[in-house]
N, C-alpha and C positions, 0 to 999 in steps of 0.2 A: 662797858664791861673790857675795855681794851687792857687794862691793866691784867685782868685774868687771861687774856689771850696770850700777852707778852709772857706771863709765867708759863702758860701752856708750851710756848716755844722752847723756854728753858727745859721743861720736863720732857718734852719730845727727843732733844738731845740727849738728855740722861736715859731716856727710854731706849735709844739706839745702842748706848753702851752696855745697858742691862740685857739686851738681847744678846751681846755677844758673849755674856756669860750665862746665859740661859735662864736668868731668872724671870724674865717676863714671859718666857713660855709657861713656866709654871703658874703663873698669875693669870694668864688668860685661859690656860688649861682648866684652872679651878672654875672660872666663869662658865666655861663650856658645860662642864660636868654639872654643876649646879643648876644651870638653865634645863638641861636635858632631864635632869632627875625630877625637877617641878613640873615641866610642860610637854615631856615627851622629846623624841629625837627627830622629829620632823621639822626642819627649821621653817618650811612653808606654812605650818600651823602653830609655830612657837615662835613668837615675836622675840622674846627674850634670848632664846637660843640663835635666832638669826643675828641679833645684835651682837652676841659673843662670838660668833663665828666670823662677823665682819672684823672685830677687834682682833681676833686671832690672825686673819688674813693681812690686816694692816701691819702686823709685825713679822710677817713672813713665815709664820708658824707652818711646818709642813702638813700636808692634808691627812697624812697618816695620824699624826699626833692629834688633829682635831677629831678624826674619827674615834681614837681610841679614848678621848675624853668624852666624847658622846656616849659610847658604849659603857664606859664606868657610870655615867649617870643614869642611863638605862637599865643598869644591872646586868648587861651581857658581859660585862668584864668586873673581876672583883677589884677593891680598891677601898681605902680608907674613907671613912664618912668625912666630907667636908661641909661646913656650915658658914653662914654668913653673919656678920655682926657690923652694927653700926655703934660706934663708941663717940662719946663727946668729951672734950677737955678744953683747957685754957693754956694759953702760952704767955710770954711776958707781956706787961701792960694791959692783961685782961683780955687779950685777943682769943676770940673762940675757934675751936677746931671741930670738925667732923671728920671722924676716922673709919674708914670702911675696911673692913678685914674679912677674909676668907681664909678658913683654917680647918685642919683635923685636930687641932688641939686647942681649945679654948683657953685653957690655963696657962700654957705656954705663951701664946699670943697675948693674952692680957698682961702678963708679968713684963713681957718685952716691952709693950707699948708704955707701960707705966714707968719703966726704967728709963727709956729715952725722955719722957716727959719730965720726970723727976730730975734727972741730971742735966735738964737744959732749961730750967727756970719755969717749967710747966707743971700741971697736974691735970689728974683725970676729973670729971665733972659728972654730977647725978645726970641720969637719963632725963631728958626733956628741959633740962637747965640751958641747954646751948641750941638744940635743934629748932626751937621756935624762931631763931633769927634767921633760917635759911630756908630755901625751897629748893627742890629737886628739878631740874629742867632737862629737856633733850638737848644735846650738844652735838654738831656735827662740823667738821672740817673738810672741805673739798679742795682740790689741787688741780692745776692744769696751765698750759702754757698762754691760752687764749681766753681765760675766764672773763665774761662780761658781767661786770657787777650787777648792773640794772636787769639782765636776764635772769640771774641767780635769784636776785631779790623777788622778782615777780613768782617765780617757781616756788620759792621756799614760803613766801607770804600767802599764795593761793593754798597752800598745803597746811596753813596754820602757825608758821613761824612768828615770833614776836620781833626778833631782830637779827640783822645781817651786818656783818662788817668784815672789812679787808683786814688781815692781820698785819700789823707794823711792818717789820723789815722781812716777812716772808712772801716774797713776790709769788704772785699766782697762788695765794692761798686766802680762802674765805671761810670765815666761822659763821654758823647759824646756830640761833638758839630759839627754843619753842617750848610750850608746855609738855610736861611729862607724857600726857595722854595723846599729844600729836606726834610722839616719835615715830610710830609706824607710817603714819601718813607722810611725814617729810621725807622719811628714808625712801619710800616708795617713789615719791616725787623726783627726789635726786636721782634715784637709780634710773627711772623711766626717761629722765632728760640726759641720761648718759654721762652724768658728771662722776669723776672719781672721788669717792669717799675714803678719806684717809683716818678720819676719826668718827666714830658714831657711838655715843654713851649717853647714860643718864648721869649729870653732874649736879653736885650741891653748889648753890651760890647764895652769897648773903644778901639779904634784904637790904642792909645798910651796912656800909663799911667804914671801918675805924681808921681815922688818921694817926700815924704814930711817927715819933722821931726816926731818922734814918737808922741810928744804932738798934733802937727796940725792932723796926723793922726788919733790919738784917738778922737779929736775933731768932726772930720767929720764922724768917725764910730758913735758916739753918736748921731750926727744929722741924720744920715741915720735910726738908731734905732728909734728915735722919730717921723720920717715921716712914718716910717713903722707901727708905732703903731696907727696911725690915721685910722679910720675904712674905709674910702673911698680910702685910697691908696693901690693899689695892688702890686707895686714893686718899688724899687728905684736903680738905676745903676749909678755908678760913674766913674771917671777915675783915682781914687786913686790906687796907686800901694800898695798891701797889701803883707807883707811878715811874716814869722813865728814870728819874733821880736814883730812886731806891734799886731799880734793876741794874743800871749802870754800876751803882756801888757793890752790889751783889757779884756781878760778873766780874769785877776788878778783883775781888778777893778771893774768887774760886780758883 
């Protein structure tokens, strides 16, 4: 999964830029609102809300913004209805996409996603035609100057994690993968061990990755970036195989 981790590093840099524009606050705020609406405003009894708050804190969202988002979800504050959608699509070369959207206007968001796909060699896919190639997993990134990989591995594995890896050129960063249902246990174990959690989320991963030429791979990475730039798009996953050569080519043209 190292290719996905490398791509995550690029997206994290983009996330820092988005935060300056305030876009990412809107995205994580919607996460918090929906979690509170579905499971209540107490993060101790609402694992999804706890996850959303962790994400909000990881991008330095002010506490008052988080509390406002929670109150919108519980109905204490008025606000537009926000819903979640998972759409499927294809990029160039038949690459499969899972596109997660959070929006207060489904028709607007669907039109925007379709337009980006159509303008960049992709297309929407029927529900179920792509998702069978993916599974959703718990994903964490922890950081620290003196992380011991073996110690992290033991803590994560005992909590139910499937895989642990150091992220390429991100010194002091370790990625942890696990089953969706083990999210809460892994998060609790990492927190109890006093690790600094920078990322905690459920992510889609392809069961089998598709090897493509550099040109086709770059075309799909550009498409992913344009989809992620849409305000209502929360995340984009693909089955594109990403190696160092592709990442270097992408960074050179960026």
